[in-house]
C-alpha positions as a LaTeX table, in Angstrom:
\begin{tabular}{lrrr}
\hline
Residue & $x$ (\AA) & $y$ (\AA) & $z$ (\AA) \\
\hline
Met1 & $-21.53$ & 57.82 & 54.10 \\
Ser2 & $-23.50$ & 58.77 & 57.17 \\
Thr3 & $-27.20$ & 59.45 & 57.16 \\
Val4 & $-29.35$ & 61.18 & 59.74 \\
Lys5 & $-32.05$ & 58.75 & 60.85 \\
Thr6 & $-34.62$ & 60.78 & 62.67 \\
Asp7 & $-36.37$ & 64.07 & 62.44 \\
Ala8 & $-35.96$ & 64.57 & 66.25 \\
Ile9 & $-32.43$ & 65.83 & 65.89 \\
Thr10 & $-31.07$ & 67.68 & 68.99 \\
Asn11 & $-27.74$ & 68.42 & 70.65 \\
Ser12 & $-27.30$ & 68.76 & 74.37 \\
Ser13 & $-28.83$ & 72.26 & 74.21 \\
Gly14 & $-31.87$ & 70.98 & 72.24 \\
Asn15 & $-30.96$ & 73.46 & 69.50 \\
Gly16 & $-29.86$ & 71.44 & 66.47 \\
Pro17 & $-27.85$ & 68.57 & 65.09 \\
Pro18 & $-25.33$ & 66.74 & 67.29 \\
Asn19 & $-21.63$ & 66.19 & 66.91 \\
Phe20 & $-20.60$ & 69.14 & 64.78 \\
Pro21 & $-17.03$ & 68.99 & 63.55 \\
His22 & $-14.23$ & 71.69 & 64.20 \\
Gly23 & $-14.97$ & 71.48 & 67.95 \\
Phe24 & $-18.19$ & 73.63 & 67.45 \\
Thr25 & $-21.10$ & 73.25 & 69.65 \\
Leu26 & $-24.38$ & 75.15 & 69.80 \\
Gly27 & $-25.33$ & 77.15 & 72.85 \\
Ala28 & $-28.89$ & 77.55 & 73.89 \\
Gly29 & $-30.69$ & 79.94 & 71.51 \\
Val30 & $-27.43$ & 80.41 & 69.51 \\
Ile31 & $-27.27$ & 79.75 & 65.78 \\
Gly32 & $-23.75$ & 79.04 & 64.85 \\
Pro33 & $-21.79$ & 79.22 & 61.65 \\
Ile34 & $-21.82$ & 75.55 & 60.73 \\
Asn35 & $-24.55$ & 74.36 & 58.43 \\
Asn36 & $-26.25$ & 77.77 & 58.51 \\
Ile37 & $-28.25$ & 78.84 & 55.47 \\
Gly38 & $-27.62$ & 82.44 & 56.39 \\
Leu39 & $-29.81$ & 85.58 & 56.30 \\
Pro40 & $-31.62$ & 86.66 & 53.12 \\
Ala41 & $-29.87$ & 89.72 & 51.63 \\
Gly42 & $-26.78$ & 88.82 & 53.51 \\
Gln43 & $-23.38$ & 87.77 & 52.60 \\
Gly44 & $-23.12$ & 84.03 & 52.11 \\
Phe45 & $-26.85$ & 83.43 & 52.11 \\
Gly46 & $-28.02$ & 80.22 & 50.19 \\
Val47 & $-24.91$ & 78.18 & 50.84 \\
Gly48 & $-22.98$ & 77.13 & 53.93 \\
Ile49 & $-20.39$ & 74.94 & 55.68 \\
Cys50 & $-21.00$ & 71.24 & 55.54 \\
Pro51 & $-21.18$ & 69.70 & 59.07 \\
Gly52 & $-19.32$ & 66.67 & 57.84 \\
Pro53 & $-17.82$ & 64.30 & 57.87 \\
Leu54 & $-17.13$ & 64.95 & 54.22 \\
Pro55 & $-17.82$ & 62.09 & 51.72 \\
Ala56 & $-14.74$ & 60.32 & 50.47 \\
Gly57 & $-13.15$ & 62.29 & 47.69 \\
Met58 & $-14.65$ & 65.59 & 48.74 \\
Ala59 & $-12.39$ & 68.45 & 50.07 \\
Lys60 & $-12.67$ & 72.00 & 51.07 \\
Leu61 & $-11.48$ & 74.89 & 48.86 \\
Ser62 & $-9.57$ & 77.89 & 49.98 \\
Gly63 & $-12.29$ & 80.04 & 51.45 \\
Thr64 & $-14.96$ & 77.39 & 51.81 \\
Glu65 & $-15.58$ & 78.46 & 55.47 \\
Asp66 & $-15.37$ & 82.22 & 54.77 \\
Pro67 & $-18.65$ & 83.84 & 53.95 \\
Ala68 & $-16.73$ & 86.73 & 52.12 \\
Ser69 & $-15.00$ & 84.22 & 49.80 \\
Asp70 & $-16.15$ & 83.35 & 46.30 \\
Asn71 & $-15.67$ & 79.70 & 47.44 \\
Tyr72 & $-17.84$ & 79.93 & 50.56 \\
Gly73 & $-19.81$ & 76.72 & 50.90 \\
Asn74 & $-18.11$ & 75.31 & 47.76 \\
Tyr75 & $-16.24$ & 71.97 & 47.91 \\
Leu76 & $-14.13$ & 70.05 & 45.32 \\
Phe77 & $-14.64$ & 66.39 & 44.46 \\
Ser78 & $-11.76$ & 64.20 & 43.32 \\
Asp79 & $-12.90$ & 64.42 & 39.57 \\
Gly80 & $-12.56$ & 68.20 & 39.72 \\
Ser81 & $-16.36$ & 68.80 & 40.20 \\
Val82 & $-17.30$ & 71.93 & 42.18 \\
Met83 & $-20.34$ & 71.43 & 44.34 \\
Cys84 & $-22.24$ & 73.79 & 46.67 \\
Trp85 & $-23.33$ & 72.65 & 50.11 \\
Ile86 & $-26.95$ & 73.75 & 50.63 \\
Pro87 & $-27.79$ & 73.61 & 54.37 \\
Ala88 & $-31.15$ & 72.26 & 55.39 \\
Tyr89 & $-33.57$ & 75.03 & 56.23 \\
Phe90 & $-37.04$ & 75.58 & 57.44 \\
Tyr91 & $-39.46$ & 77.98 & 55.71 \\
Lys92 & $-42.85$ & 79.55 & 56.48 \\
Trp93 & $-45.03$ & 80.61 & 53.61 \\
Gly94 & $-47.21$ & 83.63 & 54.26 \\
Thr95 & $-50.94$ & 83.27 & 54.11 \\
Gly96 & $-51.88$ & 86.72 & 55.51 \\
Ala97 & $-53.17$ & 85.04 & 58.64 \\
Asn98 & $-50.12$ & 83.23 & 59.99 \\
Gly99 & $-47.99$ & 86.16 & 60.91 \\
Leu100 & $-46.68$ & 86.74 & 57.46 \\
Ala101 & $-48.16$ & 88.71 & 54.57 \\
Ile102 & $-49.57$ & 86.71 & 51.58 \\
Asn103 & $-46.62$ & 85.30 & 49.66 \\
Ala104 & $-43.93$ & 86.51 & 52.06 \\
Val105 & $-41.50$ & 83.70 & 53.02 \\
Asp106 & $-39.36$ & 83.40 & 56.16 \\
Ile107 & $-36.30$ & 81.14 & 56.22 \\
Lys108 & $-34.83$ & 79.71 & 59.36 \\
Pro109 & $-31.53$ & 77.72 & 59.71 \\
Phe110 & $-31.69$ & 74.05 & 60.46 \\
Ala111 & $-30.52$ & 74.58 & 64.05 \\
Tyr112 & $-33.24$ & 77.19 & 64.76 \\
Phe113 & $-35.75$ & 74.55 & 65.96 \\
Ala114 & $-35.20$ & 71.53 & 68.24 \\
Asp115 & $-36.79$ & 69.19 & 65.69 \\
Val116 & $-39.31$ & 69.08 & 62.87 \\
Ala117 & $-42.30$ & 68.71 & 65.12 \\
Thr118 & $-41.42$ & 71.93 & 67.01 \\
Ala119 & $-40.92$ & 73.70 & 63.71 \\
Ser120 & $-44.27$ & 72.46 & 62.32 \\
Ala121 & $-46.14$ & 73.66 & 65.45 \\
Ala122 & $-44.77$ & 77.09 & 64.71 \\
Gly123 & $-45.89$ & 76.90 & 61.08 \\
Tyr124 & $-42.46$ & 76.23 & 59.66 \\
Ala125 & $-41.78$ & 73.31 & 57.27 \\
Leu126 & $-38.56$ & 71.54 & 56.69 \\
His127 & $-38.11$ & 71.76 & 52.88 \\
Arg128 & $-38.88$ & 68.58 & 51.09 \\
Ala129 & $-35.36$ & 68.69 & 49.50 \\
Phe130 & $-33.98$ & 67.64 & 52.94 \\
Tyr131 & $-35.68$ & 64.33 & 53.15 \\
Asp132 & $-34.14$ & 61.24 & 51.52 \\
Gly133 & $-34.97$ & 57.57 & 52.23 \\
Gly134 & $-37.45$ & 58.66 & 54.83 \\
Ala135 & $-34.68$ & 60.43 & 56.85 \\
Val136 & $-34.03$ & 64.14 & 57.52 \\
Gln137 & $-30.78$ & 65.29 & 55.91 \\
Tyr138 & $-28.35$ & 67.95 & 57.20 \\
Gly139 & $-28.30$ & 69.44 & 53.61 \\
Val140 & $-27.26$ & 68.46 & 50.13 \\
Phe141 & $-24.30$ & 68.89 & 47.76 \\
Val142 & $-25.55$ & 70.35 & 44.44 \\
Asp143 & $-23.45$ & 70.77 & 41.35 \\
Lys144 & $-22.46$ & 74.41 & 40.88 \\
Tyr145 & $-22.41$ & 73.98 & 37.09 \\
Leu146 & $-24.45$ & 71.77 & 34.69 \\
Val147 & $-22.76$ & 68.48 & 33.92 \\
Ser148 & $-20.17$ & 68.27 & 31.21 \\
Asn149 & $-18.07$ & 65.32 & 29.97 \\
Asn150 & $-14.83$ & 65.03 & 31.74 \\
Gly151 & $-13.15$ & 61.93 & 30.28 \\
Gly152 & $-16.36$ & 59.89 & 30.59 \\
Ile153 & $-17.25$ & 61.25 & 33.96 \\
Gly154 & $-20.15$ & 63.62 & 34.28 \\
Ser155 & $-18.48$ & 66.52 & 36.14 \\
Ser156 & $-19.45$ & 69.95 & 37.41 \\
Leu157 & $-16.84$ & 72.10 & 35.70 \\
Lys158 & $-16.68$ & 75.85 & 34.85 \\
Asn159 & $-16.59$ & 76.54 & 31.15 \\
Gly160 & $-17.64$ & 72.98 & 30.42 \\
Leu161 & $-19.65$ & 71.81 & 27.29 \\
Ala162 & $-22.95$ & 70.85 & 28.90 \\
Val163 & $-24.01$ & 67.34 & 28.05 \\
Ala164 & $-27.47$ & 66.87 & 26.58 \\
Ser165 & $-29.83$ & 63.92 & 25.83 \\
Ala166 & $-29.18$ & 64.50 & 22.16 \\
Gln167 & $-26.12$ & 65.66 & 20.21 \\
Arg168 & $-25.94$ & 69.47 & 20.00 \\
Gly169 & $-24.30$ & 70.30 & 16.70 \\
Ser170 & $-20.76$ & 69.05 & 16.37 \\
Leu171 & $-20.41$ & 68.22 & 20.11 \\
Ser172 & $-20.29$ & 64.48 & 19.76 \\
Thr173 & $-18.99$ & 63.72 & 23.26 \\
Ala174 & $-21.38$ & 66.19 & 25.06 \\
Val175 & $-24.15$ & 63.54 & 25.25 \\
Phe176 & $-25.40$ & 61.26 & 28.12 \\
Ser177 & $-24.13$ & 58.16 & 26.32 \\
Ala178 & $-20.55$ & 59.36 & 26.47 \\
Leu179 & $-20.59$ & 59.38 & 30.35 \\
Thr180 & $-19.33$ & 55.89 & 30.75 \\
Gly181 & $-17.34$ & 56.19 & 33.85 \\
Asn182 & $-17.96$ & 53.88 & 36.81 \\
Gly183 & $-19.29$ & 51.16 & 34.49 \\
Gln184 & $-22.29$ & 53.23 & 33.17 \\
Ser185 & $-23.94$ & 53.06 & 29.76 \\
Pro186 & $-26.61$ & 55.65 & 29.79 \\
Ala187 & $-29.11$ & 56.10 & 27.03 \\
Asn188 & $-29.42$ & 59.38 & 25.07 \\
Asn189 & $-32.84$ & 60.12 & 26.48 \\
Leu190 & $-34.20$ & 61.78 & 29.57 \\
Gly191 & $-34.29$ & 58.61 & 31.58 \\
Gly192 & $-30.70$ & 58.06 & 30.76 \\
Ala193 & $-29.69$ & 60.97 & 33.00 \\
Leu194 & $-30.12$ & 58.76 & 36.11 \\
Ala195 & $-27.34$ & 56.42 & 34.92 \\
Ala196 & $-25.19$ & 59.35 & 33.58 \\
Ala197 & $-25.01$ & 60.79 & 37.01 \\
Lys198 & $-23.60$ & 57.58 & 38.36 \\
Ser199 & $-20.51$ & 58.06 & 36.15 \\
Arg200 & $-19.08$ & 60.10 & 38.97 \\
Gly201 & $-19.77$ & 57.52 & 41.68 \\
Ser202 & $-22.62$ & 55.36 & 42.96 \\
Asn203 & $-23.80$ & 57.80 & 45.66 \\
Phe204 & $-24.25$ & 60.67 & 43.13 \\
Phe205 & $-27.70$ & 61.08 & 41.58 \\
Cys206 & $-29.46$ & 63.15 & 39.01 \\
Asn207 & $-30.76$ & 66.22 & 40.66 \\
Thr208 & $-34.40$ & 66.16 & 41.93 \\
Arg209 & $-37.10$ & 68.65 & 41.39 \\
Phe210 & $-37.33$ & 69.21 & 45.15 \\
Ile211 & $-33.59$ & 70.37 & 45.38 \\
Tyr212 & $-34.05$ & 72.54 & 42.30 \\
Ala213 & $-37.20$ & 74.05 & 43.88 \\
Ala214 & $-35.36$ & 74.55 & 47.19 \\
Leu215 & $-32.84$ & 76.71 & 45.33 \\
Ala216 & $-35.57$ & 78.78 & 43.68 \\
Leu217 & $-37.23$ & 79.41 & 46.95 \\
Leu218 & $-33.95$ & 80.66 & 48.46 \\
Ser219 & $-33.71$ & 83.00 & 45.37 \\
Tyr220 & $-37.21$ & 84.27 & 46.09 \\
Ala221 & $-36.51$ & 84.89 & 49.79 \\
His222 & $-33.24$ & 86.68 & 48.82 \\
Ala223 & $-35.11$ & 88.87 & 46.26 \\
Gln224 & $-37.72$ & 89.83 & 48.93 \\
Ala225 & $-35.15$ & 90.84 & 51.50 \\
Ser226 & $-32.60$ & 92.60 & 49.17 \\
Ser227 & $-32.69$ & 96.21 & 48.34 \\
Ser228 & $-29.37$ & 96.67 & 46.45 \\
Thr229 & $-26.84$ & 94.59 & 44.51 \\
Thr230 & $-24.32$ & 94.53 & 47.39 \\
Phe231 & $-24.93$ & 90.78 & 48.25 \\
Cys232 & $-27.44$ & 90.12 & 45.46 \\
Ala233 & $-25.85$ & 90.89 & 42.14 \\
Trp234 & $-29.05$ & 90.18 & 40.11 \\
Tyr235 & $-31.10$ & 92.50 & 42.23 \\
His236 & $-33.36$ & 94.79 & 40.19 \\
Ala237 & $-36.36$ & 96.85 & 41.01 \\
Thr238 & $-38.55$ & 94.94 & 38.41 \\
Asn239 & $-36.70$ & 91.80 & 37.23 \\
Asn240 & $-35.56$ & 90.69 & 40.66 \\
Phe241 & $-34.45$ & 87.10 & 40.12 \\
Pro242 & $-31.40$ & 85.18 & 38.82 \\
Lys243 & $-30.45$ & 85.79 & 35.20 \\
Gly244 & $-28.87$ & 83.41 & 32.68 \\
Asn245 & $-28.25$ & 82.25 & 29.08 \\
Asn246 & $-31.68$ & 82.43 & 27.59 \\
Asn247 & $-32.00$ & 85.04 & 24.86 \\
Asn248 & $-30.54$ & 82.92 & 21.93 \\
Ala249 & $-27.71$ & 85.34 & 21.75 \\
Leu250 & $-25.38$ & 84.26 & 24.62 \\
Gly251 & $-27.21$ & 86.69 & 26.93 \\
Asp252 & $-30.27$ & 87.23 & 29.18 \\
His253 & $-33.71$ & 88.30 & 28.03 \\
Asn254 & $-33.92$ & 90.72 & 31.03 \\
Asp255 & $-30.27$ & 91.84 & 31.37 \\
Thr256 & $-28.41$ & 93.01 & 28.33 \\
Ala257 & $-25.10$ & 93.24 & 30.13 \\
Ile258 & $-24.72$ & 89.50 & 30.46 \\
Leu259 & $-22.70$ & 87.67 & 27.97 \\
Tyr260 & $-21.75$ & 84.01 & 27.89 \\
Val261 & $-18.91$ & 82.25 & 25.95 \\
Ala262 & $-20.21$ & 80.20 & 23.02 \\
Asp263 & $-19.83$ & 76.43 & 23.36 \\
Gly264 & $-18.84$ & 76.19 & 19.68 \\
Asn265 & $-21.33$ & 73.54 & 18.69 \\
Gly266 & $-21.70$ & 75.14 & 15.22 \\
Thr267 & $-25.54$ & 74.76 & 15.01 \\
Tyr268 & $-26.83$ & 76.56 & 17.93 \\
Pro269 & $-24.73$ & 79.69 & 18.45 \\
Gly270 & $-26.83$ & 81.00 & 21.22 \\
Cys271 & $-25.78$ & 78.21 & 23.65 \\
Gly272 & $-22.90$ & 79.11 & 26.02 \\
Lys273 & $-20.36$ & 77.16 & 28.13 \\
Thr274 & $-21.38$ & 76.31 & 31.70 \\
Gly275 & $-20.82$ & 79.11 & 34.16 \\
Ser276 & $-19.16$ & 81.31 & 31.59 \\
Ala277 & $-21.15$ & 84.56 & 32.20 \\
Asn278 & $-19.06$ & 87.76 & 32.27 \\
Leu279 & $-21.17$ & 88.82 & 35.28 \\
Phe280 & $-21.23$ & 85.38 & 36.94 \\
Ala281 & $-22.83$ & 86.31 & 40.27 \\
Arg282 & $-25.93$ & 87.52 & 38.33 \\
Thr283 & $-26.44$ & 83.99 & 37.17 \\
Thr284 & $-26.33$ & 82.19 & 40.63 \\
His285 & $-29.28$ & 81.33 & 42.93 \\
Asn286 & $-27.90$ & 83.68 & 45.58 \\
Gly287 & $-26.50$ & 86.47 & 43.56 \\
Gln288 & $-23.00$ & 85.80 & 44.73 \\
Asn289 & $-20.02$ & 84.05 & 43.26 \\
Ser290 & $-20.51$ & 81.22 & 45.83 \\
Gly291 & $-23.88$ & 80.22 & 44.45 \\
Val292 & $-25.30$ & 77.58 & 42.03 \\
Ser293 & $-25.14$ & 78.82 & 38.47 \\
Asp294 & $-27.31$ & 78.57 & 35.33 \\
Leu295 & $-30.63$ & 77.67 & 36.84 \\
Asn296 & $-32.24$ & 80.19 & 34.43 \\
Gly297 & $-31.55$ & 78.91 & 30.82 \\
Leu298 & $-28.49$ & 77.38 & 29.16 \\
Leu299 & $-30.01$ & 73.92 & 29.23 \\
Tyr300 & $-33.23$ & 72.51 & 30.78 \\
Glu301 & $-32.46$ & 70.08 & 33.58 \\
Thr302 & $-34.24$ & 66.70 & 33.62 \\
Gln303 & $-35.03$ & 65.60 & 37.25 \\
Ser304 & $-36.79$ & 63.12 & 39.28 \\
Gly305 & $-39.78$ & 64.04 & 41.44 \\
Met306 & $-43.00$ & 63.58 & 39.43 \\
Thr307 & $-44.39$ & 61.31 & 36.73 \\
Ser308 & $-47.63$ & 60.17 & 35.21 \\
Asp309 & $-49.15$ & 56.95 & 33.86 \\
Ala310 & $-51.18$ & 58.96 & 31.38 \\
Thr311 & $-54.10$ & 59.29 & 33.76 \\
Asn312 & $-52.87$ & 60.32 & 37.12 \\
Leu313 & $-50.05$ & 62.47 & 38.34 \\
Tyr314 & $-47.64$ & 61.00 & 40.89 \\
Ile315 & $-45.18$ & 62.72 & 43.34 \\
Leu316 & $-42.09$ & 61.06 & 44.83 \\
Lys317 & $-42.48$ & 59.95 & 48.43 \\
Ala318 & $-40.15$ & 61.32 & 51.07 \\
Thr319 & $-39.18$ & 57.65 & 51.75 \\
Ala320 & $-37.54$ & 57.30 & 48.25 \\
Gln321 & $-33.81$ & 57.28 & 48.28 \\
Ala322 & $-32.44$ & 59.47 & 45.45 \\
Lys323 & $-29.19$ & 57.49 & 44.90 \\
Ser324 & $-31.11$ & 54.29 & 44.48 \\
Leu325 & $-33.48$ & 55.56 & 41.74 \\
Thr326 & $-33.07$ & 54.29 & 38.24 \\
Gly327 & $-34.30$ & 55.51 & 34.93 \\
Gly328 & $-36.09$ & 52.51 & 33.48 \\
Asn329 & $-39.75$ & 51.53 & 33.43 \\
Ser330 & $-40.03$ & 48.12 & 34.88 \\
Gly331 & $-38.37$ & 47.77 & 38.33 \\
Ala332 & $-39.20$ & 48.88 & 41.84 \\
Thr333 & $-36.46$ & 51.53 & 41.73 \\
Asp334 & $-37.43$ & 52.76 & 38.31 \\
Ile335 & $-38.97$ & 56.28 & 38.35 \\
Phe336 & $-41.22$ & 55.31 & 35.44 \\
Gly337 & $-43.74$ & 52.41 & 34.92 \\
Ala338 & $-46.39$ & 50.87 & 37.08 \\
Thr339 & $-43.95$ & 48.93 & 39.39 \\
Gly340 & $-41.85$ & 51.93 & 40.27 \\
Ile341 & $-44.99$ & 54.27 & 40.67 \\
Ala342 & $-46.41$ & 51.66 & 43.21 \\
Ala343 & $-43.21$ & 51.60 & 45.14 \\
Leu344 & $-42.04$ & 55.17 & 44.96 \\
Tyr345 & $-44.92$ & 57.64 & 44.51 \\
Asp346 & $-48.03$ & 59.17 & 46.04 \\
Ser347 & $-50.92$ & 59.94 & 43.73 \\
Leu348 & $-51.98$ & 63.59 & 43.09 \\
Gly349 & $-54.95$ & 62.46 & 41.09 \\
Thr350 & $-55.80$ & 63.36 & 37.52 \\
Thr351 & $-55.47$ & 67.01 & 38.40 \\
Tyr352 & $-53.99$ & 68.86 & 41.36 \\
Gln353 & $-54.19$ & 72.55 & 42.30 \\
Ser354 & $-52.63$ & 74.52 & 39.35 \\
Leu355 & $-51.88$ & 71.27 & 37.53 \\
Thr356 & $-54.97$ & 71.15 & 35.32 \\
Lys357 & $-53.88$ & 69.83 & 32.01 \\
Ala358 & $-54.21$ & 73.35 & 30.68 \\
Gly359 & $-52.74$ & 72.71 & 27.25 \\
Gly360 & $-50.04$ & 75.42 & 27.54 \\
Trp361 & $-48.18$ & 77.58 & 30.07 \\
Val362 & $-49.71$ & 78.34 & 33.40 \\
Leu363 & $-47.73$ & 81.34 & 34.85 \\
Tyr364 & $-46.85$ & 81.50 & 38.55 \\
Gly365 & $-47.71$ & 84.55 & 40.79 \\
Ser366 & $-50.88$ & 86.15 & 41.89 \\
Ala367 & $-52.14$ & 88.53 & 44.55 \\
Ala368 & $-53.63$ & 85.39 & 46.08 \\
Gln369 & $-51.51$ & 82.77 & 47.88 \\
Val370 & $-49.09$ & 81.02 & 45.45 \\
Leu371 & $-47.55$ & 78.12 & 47.43 \\
Ser372 & $-49.04$ & 76.02 & 50.23 \\
Glu373 & $-48.12$ & 76.70 & 53.83 \\
Ala374 & $-48.51$ & 73.03 & 54.66 \\
Thr375 & $-45.88$ & 71.34 & 56.77 \\
Ser376 & $-46.76$ & 67.71 & 55.78 \\
Gly377 & $-48.76$ & 65.66 & 53.39 \\
Asn378 & $-49.31$ & 66.02 & 49.63 \\
Ala379 & $-49.68$ & 69.80 & 49.89 \\
Trp380 & $-46.32$ & 70.12 & 51.53 \\
Asn381 & $-44.72$ & 67.63 & 49.07 \\
Ala382 & $-46.11$ & 69.58 & 46.10 \\
Ala383 & $-44.97$ & 72.97 & 47.53 \\
Gly384 & $-41.55$ & 71.41 & 47.84 \\
Ala385 & $-41.67$ & 70.73 & 44.05 \\
Gly386 & $-42.64$ & 74.30 & 43.47 \\
Ile387 & $-46.21$ & 73.55 & 42.45 \\
Ala388 & $-48.59$ & 76.57 & 42.74 \\
Leu389 & $-51.98$ & 76.51 & 44.26 \\
Ala390 & $-55.07$ & 76.71 & 42.13 \\
Gly391 & $-55.41$ & 80.45 & 42.85 \\
Gly392 & $-51.68$ & 81.31 & 42.74 \\
Thr393 & $-51.35$ & 81.69 & 38.99 \\
Gly394 & $-51.54$ & 84.56 & 36.49 \\
Gly395 & $-47.88$ & 85.64 & 36.35 \\
Thr396 & $-45.86$ & 88.18 & 38.37 \\
Asn397 & $-42.31$ & 89.51 & 38.19 \\
Ala398 & $-41.72$ & 88.09 & 41.69 \\
Phe399 & $-41.76$ & 84.65 & 40.08 \\
Gly400 & $-39.91$ & 85.88 & 36.93 \\
Asn401 & $-43.23$ & 85.41 & 35.07 \\
Asp402 & $-42.16$ & 81.81 & 35.00 \\
Gly403 & $-44.66$ & 78.95 & 34.91 \\
Cys404 & $-45.63$ & 75.30 & 34.28 \\
Asn405 & $-46.06$ & 74.03 & 30.81 \\
Gln406 & $-48.88$ & 71.53 & 30.85 \\
Pro407 & $-50.10$ & 69.36 & 28.07 \\
Ala408 & $-53.90$ & 68.78 & 27.55 \\
Ala409 & $-53.27$ & 65.18 & 28.62 \\
Trp410 & $-50.68$ & 63.77 & 30.91 \\
Pro411 & $-48.20$ & 61.71 & 28.93 \\
Asn412 & $-47.38$ & 58.10 & 29.94 \\
Glu413 & $-43.93$ & 58.14 & 31.69 \\
Leu414 & $-43.75$ & 61.89 & 32.19 \\
Ser415 & $-40.26$ & 63.10 & 32.70 \\
Leu416 & $-40.28$ & 66.68 & 34.10 \\
Ile417 & $-37.68$ & 69.29 & 33.09 \\
Ser418 & $-36.86$ & 72.55 & 34.81 \\
Gly419 & $-35.20$ & 76.01 & 34.19 \\
Gly420 & $-35.38$ & 76.60 & 30.39 \\
Ala421 & $-32.85$ & 76.59 & 27.54 \\
Trp422 & $-30.60$ & 79.08 & 25.81 \\
Asn423 & $-33.48$ & 80.22 & 23.48 \\
Asp424 & $-36.47$ & 80.24 & 25.79 \\
Ala425 & $-36.26$ & 84.04 & 26.63 \\
Ala426 & $-39.09$ & 84.88 & 29.12 \\
Gly427 & $-40.06$ & 81.15 & 29.30 \\
Ala428 & $-36.87$ & 80.37 & 31.16 \\
Gly429 & $-36.38$ & 81.03 & 34.82 \\
Val430 & $-35.80$ & 79.35 & 38.20 \\
Phe431 & $-39.60$ & 78.60 & 38.71 \\
Ala432 & $-39.95$ & 77.23 & 35.08 \\
Leu433 & $-41.26$ & 73.66 & 34.94 \\
Ala434 & $-42.40$ & 71.61 & 31.89 \\
Leu435 & $-44.57$ & 68.61 & 32.21 \\
Asp436 & $-44.87$ & 67.63 & 28.54 \\
Asn437 & $-41.83$ & 65.41 & 28.07 \\
Val438 & $-41.37$ & 61.61 & 28.44 \\
Arg439 & $-38.61$ & 59.25 & 29.50 \\
Ser440 & $-37.72$ & 58.19 & 25.88 \\
Ala441 & $-37.39$ & 61.74 & 24.59 \\
Ser442 & $-34.10$ & 63.10 & 23.33 \\
Asn443 & $-33.49$ & 66.77 & 23.13 \\
Val444 & $-30.41$ & 68.96 & 22.37 \\
Ala445 & $-31.61$ & 71.44 & 24.98 \\
Val446 & $-32.04$ & 69.09 & 28.00 \\
Gly447 & $-29.10$ & 68.24 & 30.31 \\
Phe448 & $-28.83$ & 67.71 & 34.04 \\
Arg449 & $-26.73$ & 68.34 & 37.15 \\
Ser450 & $-25.88$ & 65.91 & 39.93 \\
Ala451 & $-26.33$ & 66.00 & 43.66 \\
Leu452 & $-25.20$ & 64.15 & 46.77 \\
Tyr453 & $-26.46$ & 63.67 & 50.23 \\
Leu454 & $-24.13$ & 62.81 & 53.19 \\
\hline
\end{tabular}
């Protein structure tokens, strides 16, 4: 698979990445259709056309390149998995003094700037999700659905039985340890998700917090720009954010019209099948059928991105390579333990901004600035993980009244989880983050989704 090796990426016009497929080239000042994140509130926003070449086993669907299609930006892997291509994008977070109102956000396509340095000079950051192994990435494939068991392969399938780190009722094969494809033997704990993701292939990886937060930011931008349900099905004057399976009754805490299909586990009747909502577009990050589903509820997602040694918090370096990360606690590629921390992470200290060991939920949203506008450094990295500034808390509808659940003391081998579960009600949402779990924990309400860089 090819990887972009530099952040100074230009074509002959100085406008974006080189060597686009399909005979497409950018003209000076022109943003073309390939790898374009789109316009907030517009059709097709939040997904896009992969610039290629496609990874082995990946293929287009009918409508993949048509913004009006339900399959726009959607691709099919050889195991049957449907994945969404999320084009790289730049964003600028409003401070009230940088040309944007406080907490307004502006999204620009990857081709808008000649390179990262030019974007940074204009106050725009390339989202942290689009760095891997120290290199800028064109975008990322993200599972459209939470992972379910497809004959031992962890696949992204509609109407699947989402796998979890512990057995959910009678669903004995809907667990990490059953994903034995590609020679894997994952443990039924949060750390086991990294091996479970490899059951689809060695280049796949358990989703990162940065990628998840990039989807949340796109939802936030879409909400700000939308004024109707035309291209944002979950638009609402008050509850203006993606909905999901979170009310313990196969529906949504904020939208009584939504109904999921029960997964039949026999013990937790409020848990639905993946992507099974009757009003599917209301449950995607972009409010369209083309989007990534079930980010708000169903199951929490365990992800890499942050950890702790029981004293300090650590955040994953942009030089770390997601597909090389492992879920143990002794090696240099392990995301837990002293050796992995030294190799893979930067320290955030004992506390950082809104991460104060609060001993409970700290809700996001304020009249003050919520996310950092930084374009580099720890502040940029933390913003890319969706970490609020110290003054950016209190809770607002703009952030779904979501927040960060913080213990009174950071646990050793902290394993973060995002999004909420089928019974979390208002606690679930696209900005929800919990920092009170550990690598060895097993939970019926924690699963994962996979991702793939080019």
